[in-house]
N, C-alpha and C positions, 0 to 999 in steps of 0.2 A: 750397689751397697753404701749410698748416699743414705746419710743420717742427720740427726738434728730435727729441730721442728720445720713443719712443711711452711715456706714464706709468706709470709702475706705483701711484700713488696712486689708479689706478680700482679698484683690487681692494677701496679701502675702500667703495664704493658699494654695499654689501651686498644693497639690493634692487633691483639695476639686471637690466631684461629683455632691454634690446636695445642693443647698441653697435656702433655703424657708424664707423669710421675710414678707410676708403676712401676712394680719387682723392687722396690726402694728398703728401707729401715726406717723410713718419715717419719717423727712422732708428733705431736702438739702440745702447746703447753695448755693442761687440764685446765687451768682455770678461766682460759680463753674459749675451752672448747674446739669445733672445728671453723674457726673462725677466718682462715684462710681461704673460705670457700664462700665468706660474704667480700670479702675483698675483690674476690673474681667478677661481681658483680659491673662493675665500670667496663669488665674486658666485654663491649656489647656485641665485638665481631667474632665471638669464640662462638665454633662450631663443633669441636670435637674435647671432652675432658675426661680423661681416664686417672685416676687417683687411687689405684690399688691394684695389687696387694700393697699395703704399708701399715705401717702400727698406729694408725690413727684413731685413737680413743675419743669418742664423744659422740654427742647426737647430733643426727644432721639439722641444722638452722631453716626454719621458718623462709628463712633470707635465699634459699635454694632455690626458692619460686621466682626470684630477680634476677637467676642469671639471665642472659644474653637471650634474646627471641628468636638467635640464629642456631640454638644450642639443638644437635641433633642426636649426639653422642653422648650419653655420661655413664662410666663404669665405676663403681663402689666397690669392687669384689675384693672380700678379704681384710678389710681394715677395720675388723672391731669395732664398726659402728653401733652404739646403741640406741636404745629408745624408739620412738615410732617414726613411723613415714609420716612427714609431714606432708596435709592437704594443699598445699601451698605448690606440692609437684607435680600438680594438673595446670599449672599454667605454662610450662614448656610444652607450648600445643605444635611445635615443629620436633620433637624428640620422634627419633626411628629407632634409638635403640635405650634403653635402661637395663643397667645391671647392678644389682645390688644383694647378690648372693654372699654367702660365706661371713656373715656378720652376725651380731647380736640381738639383731631389732626387733622389738616386740611390738605388741598390740595388733591392729587387722589392717587390711588393705584399703587404703583411704577409698570413698567414694570415686573421688574428684579423677580418679585411675582413666574413668571412662572417657574423660576430657581431651585425651592421646590420642588425637584421630587418627595420626598420621606414624602412628606406633608399628612395628612389625618385629621387632624382638622384646622382650618381659621377661626377665629372670629376678625372682624372689625365692632363691634357694638355699636351705640352709640355715637357715635363723629361725627364729622363736615366734614368727610369726602365726597370730593363730585366728578363728573365727569364720567364716563363712566365703567364700568368693565371692565378689560382688557382682551382680547381674552388670552393672555397668560395663564389666570387661567385655561381654556380650556385643556392645556397642562399636569396640574395635576392629571393623573392618579390614584393616591391612595387614591385622596381625601374622604372622609369617611363626612364630616362636613362641611359645609359653610355658614357662618351667617354675613351678613352685614347689620342688621334690624338697624333701625332709625338714619340714615346718609340721606346725599342729594345726592343721586345717581342719573343720571339720563339716557334718552336713551334708548337704546333696551336692553332686558334681551338675554344675548347671545345663540344662537340655538344650540352652541356646548356644553355646560353644560349638554344637552342629550347624548353624549357621555361620559359624567364621570361616568361610571357602578356602579363606587363603592359607589354611593353619597347614602347617608343615611336619612341625613338634608338638608334641601337647605332655610333657610329663607332670604329672599329679601326683607320683609315688611316695611312699614313707610318710603319709597324714592320717589323719581320723577319720576320712569320708568315710557314711554310711549310705544305706539303700542300694538301690539295681544301680547297675551302669543303664548310661541312659542312652534308648537305641537310636537316639537324632547323632551319635558320633557317627554312624555308617553313612550318613552323609559327606563325610570330608572324604571328598575322592580323591584328594591330592596329598593326605598325610603319609608321611613317610615315618614318623616314630610316635607310638603312642604307649605310656608306662605307667599303670594305674595299678602299679604292685605294692603290696604291705600297708594297705588300708582294711576297711571292715566292710568291703563291698558285698551283697547277698545276691539270691535269686540268681535267674539261669541266664547264661551270657544271650544277647539277641541274634537273631536270625538276620540282622541287619549287619553283622560281619562283612558279608558280599559285598558291600558296597566302597569298601577303602581299597579300591582298585592298585594303589600304588604305594600300600604297605610295606615297610619293610621290616622294620622291627614291632613286636606286638608282646608287650610284659605286662603279665594279668597276676604272678604269682603271689601267694599270702595273702589272701583275701577267705572269705565264705561265698564262692559261686556255686552253685548246686545246679541239679537236673543235667539234661546230656551237653554234649558239647557240638554246637548246630553244624549241622552238614555245610552249610552255605560257606564255613573258613575255609573251605577247600577252593576258596574261587579266589582266594589271596595269591595269586601267581606270582607275586615279585617280592612275597614274605621271604627273609633269609632267618631270622629269629623268631621263636614263640616259646613263652614260656608261660604253664597254667598250673605249675605246681602248687603244692598245699594251699588246694582248694577240697572243696566236697563234691567235687563232678562225678558221676556215676554214668554205668550205661558203655557203650562201646566206644574205641577209639574209631572213628567216622572212615570209610574207605575213600572220602573226598581227599580226605589227608595226600592220598599219592598223587592230586590234580598242582599240589603247594610245587612246582618243580622248582623250583629256586633255593628251597628248605636247607639249611645248613645244621641249624640248632632245634631241637625239638626236646622240650621238657616236661611232661605230665606226670612226675612223680608226686606222692605223697596226696593221692585221691583214694576214689573209690571205683576207679574203672574195672569194669568186668571185660568176659569175653574172651575174644583172641586178637593176637597183634595183628593186623591183615599185610596180609604177605604182597600185596599190591604197593606196600613201604618200597620194597627192593627197589623199584621204579625211580625213588628220590636217590640220583648221582650223586648229589653234593653234600648230602647229610653228613656230616662229619660227628655230633655228636647227637645221643640218643639217649633221653632218660624216661622209665618207665615204671623206675621202682616203686615200691610200698603201696601195690594195689590191689585188685583180684583177680589180675589176667589169669587166662589159661591158653591151654594148648601150646601148638609149637611154635617155638620163634624162627621166624623166618632165618633163611642162610644163604640167601644171594644178595646182589649188588653190595652194599656198604656193611651189610650186617657182617660181614668176615671181619669188621676192622673193630666193633663192638666188644665191651669185656664184661665179665659178671656184674660189675658195679651198675650196668643198666638194667639190670631185669631184677636186682637181688629184690627179696618181699613179696614175691609173688610164687605161693607156694605149688600153685598148681601146672604153672610154665615148664615146658622140656624143650631138650634141643641138644647142640653139641655139647660135647665135655666144654669146652672153653668159657661158658656163660654159667656153669657149676648148677646146672639143673638137672631134674631125674632123665633119663634118656627115654623119648618117647618109644611105645609100645609098637612095633613091628606087624607084619602077618605072618613073619617064621616066631617061632619057638626061639628065644635064645637062652643062652647062658645064665642069664641073669632071672629070668622067667624060672630056671630049673634051683637055679640058687635059694629065688625066693619060697618055692615049694618045700625045699631042704627046709629052710626056717622056720616055716610056719609048721611043717607036719613032722620033722624028723629032730629037728632042736629042742624042741620043749622035752620029749623023749629023754635025750642024754642030759638034758640041763638038770632036771629033775632027780637024777641020780648022782649028780656033780654037786648039787645044791646038798643034797644031803647030807655028803658026805664032808663038802668045807665045813658043812654050821657045826658039827662034833671035833675038827681039828681048829675052828675058830674060836669055839668057847671054851677049847684048852688055854690056849693061846693069850686070850682076853685078858684073864686074871695078871700075867706076867709082863705083856705090853702095854697094860695101860699107864704106868707110870712113864713108859718110854714115849709114848704118842704124848701125853701132855706136855711134857717138856720140850718135842719136837713143833708141836703147832705153837706153844709161845716163842718158838725161837724164828719163826715165820713172820713177827710182824713187819707192817710196812714203814717207811721213813718215817712217817709223823702220824699221831692220830688225834690231832687237833682237829676242830671244826674248819671246812673249807669253805671260804666267801664267795658270794656269786662273780667278782670279778674274777676270782681265780680260777672257775669253771669257765666262764664266758672268754679267756685268755686260750686257758689248754686247749678248748674246742673250736680255736679260733675262728668266734663269733658263732658257735653252734651249726658251723658249715654244713652241708650236704655231703661234701667228702669225708667227714668223719663221722656219720652215720650209720651204726651196725645193726639197730635194730628197731622196730616196731611192734609195740603192746596196745593193748583197749585203753591202757589209761594212761600213756604217756611215749615218747622216744629215748633210745641208749645211743649215745653216743662215746665215741673213742677218744678220751682228754690224755695229755700230756702236760705235765706241771713243769713249774721252772728246775723245782731239784730231781728232772728226769725219769720219775716216776709216772708210771702209764696207769691207765684206772677203764674202766666201764663205769659212765654216767647217765646214772636213770632219771632223766625230768617226768615231772607228774604233770599232766596237764589240766590245771586245776580248773578249767572250763566246765570240767567233770565233776559233775557233786561229789562220785565215789572217791574223787582221787584224794584228799585229802584224807578221809577214814582211810583207806586204803595204805596211805605214808605213815600214818601210825599206827597202823596194825602190824606193817611190815617192820618198824621201828621195834614196835614190842615184842613180835618172833624172834628178832634178830638177839634182842636182851635176853632171851632165855633159852635160846638153840646152840649149841657149839658142834660141830662135825667136820670130818676131816674133808669130806665128800661135796659139801655146801659151799659155794663160793663164798669168800668173805666180804665182809665190810668194811671198805676202810674208814670212812666219814659220810657227813650227810652235810647238807645246806638246807638252811627252811627260815623262812620270813613269809608274810602273808602274801606276798604275791610270786613266792619262789619256795620251789621244796625240791630237794633231790638226791638221790645216796648214791655215793662211791664206791664201786664194787672191784673184785677183782678181778683184773683183767685176763681173758682165757682166749690167747693170740690162736687157738683152732678151732674156735667155735664151740658149737653146745653137739652134745651126746648125739641128738637125734638126730641132728646132718651125717655124724658118722655111722649110724647103724641103720638109716634108712634112706641112704639117697646113694645113686650109684657111683657117682663120682667120687665119691670119697670112701673106700672100701676098707673093712677091717674084715682080716681072714680070722677061721673059727678060734684059733690060741686069741687071738686078741678079745674076739666075743665072750668067752668061754671066762678068761680073765675080768670083765670087767662083771662078769654074774658075779662071782666068788669075792669081790670087791677088793680086789689088789692094785687095778690102774684105772677105776672108774673118774677118777678127779683128773687125769691127766689130759683127756679133751677138754 
């Protein structure tokens, strides 16, 4: 909890070898910038320097390149450093570890970074760095960890990174990289963690996956990968965590997944995968998390192995799946006639005849009562207003959905997603977020707003508010905790008796579901 300005007199300690100032509340004189770093150039034996986290607002001086030639470790994490990384950083030829994460750095990664031939750990994450990854990084043959997460880097991921056989960790997620995933990364036999999530990578996943024999974590979610999942992925027998969610992958789940015997977490959600869930996945004895929601999967959900521990959330959004009641899907058809099939026959052939008679009688009664109850209904509807009718901001929606967490995802449509949101005043709403990458989404948003303006009915879900700007459009709808009516009418696990079904048909309780 030390405070005050970082002292410049430390430079007088000419025999200093290790200086650790991190984890304090040190500041600096704004007029002097990070001058205390310049003072350390007189410490010619300095080998380790840790200055973060602190509150050292300022620009890295060019004199950082004049620090001791013996310097091996430089850590300036979380120091609120701004400005560019000086090219003189390349003069620190004996650096083994350089960490500049969680700062306000701008500009690009300097080409001189390629001069740090001994470096093993390079971390520049959570900054405003932009531009391309310089090819000179591929000259760092001793590099074991490269972390450039959460910046504004763009362009292609250099294929030459596949030549860095010492790499154990490669994290390039949450940037703006485009183009295909380099198949050369499959040459990294010793890599343990690869994170390319939340970029704009596209095209097929490379068959060369199988070459990463040691990998433990593979994070590729939130891109635009397409095509089939390569069967070679099953060769990754040390893989513990695999996420391919939020892409446009298609085709079946490969049977070879069953060969990934170490797998504990598998996320394939929000793709276009089809076919059945391989029963062979029951062999994955360590699998504790599975998410295949919002695909086009069909057939029976396996019920052996760890599948007994999964919940309905793992399979939601696959209308053609069937299985055990705990998964909230329809029952699979057996060889014998079941009571459900008899019920279905009754609903298809007998119920319509009864319904016609009831509807005719109910219509007469409804017409007689309508005039008397019309005024009462209007008063009742106006009394059900939500706590506020103001337009909601994007940031309120972001907080209400916990940054659009997949745990709050309750529906997927042709033009967007629907999330459950809990607002600061306790209000719960269904938030329909339009996918503006689709050409029809903006027109659909405008059409729905126009329709909502002109329609009022107690059996239609109410619209609470909206959020609209050039980059984001959403409608806030009344949240129905019991799901939709179709689920209750046609899903075996949500049974409605005859009285309830007739009551819905004559418009008494249709809105309760």
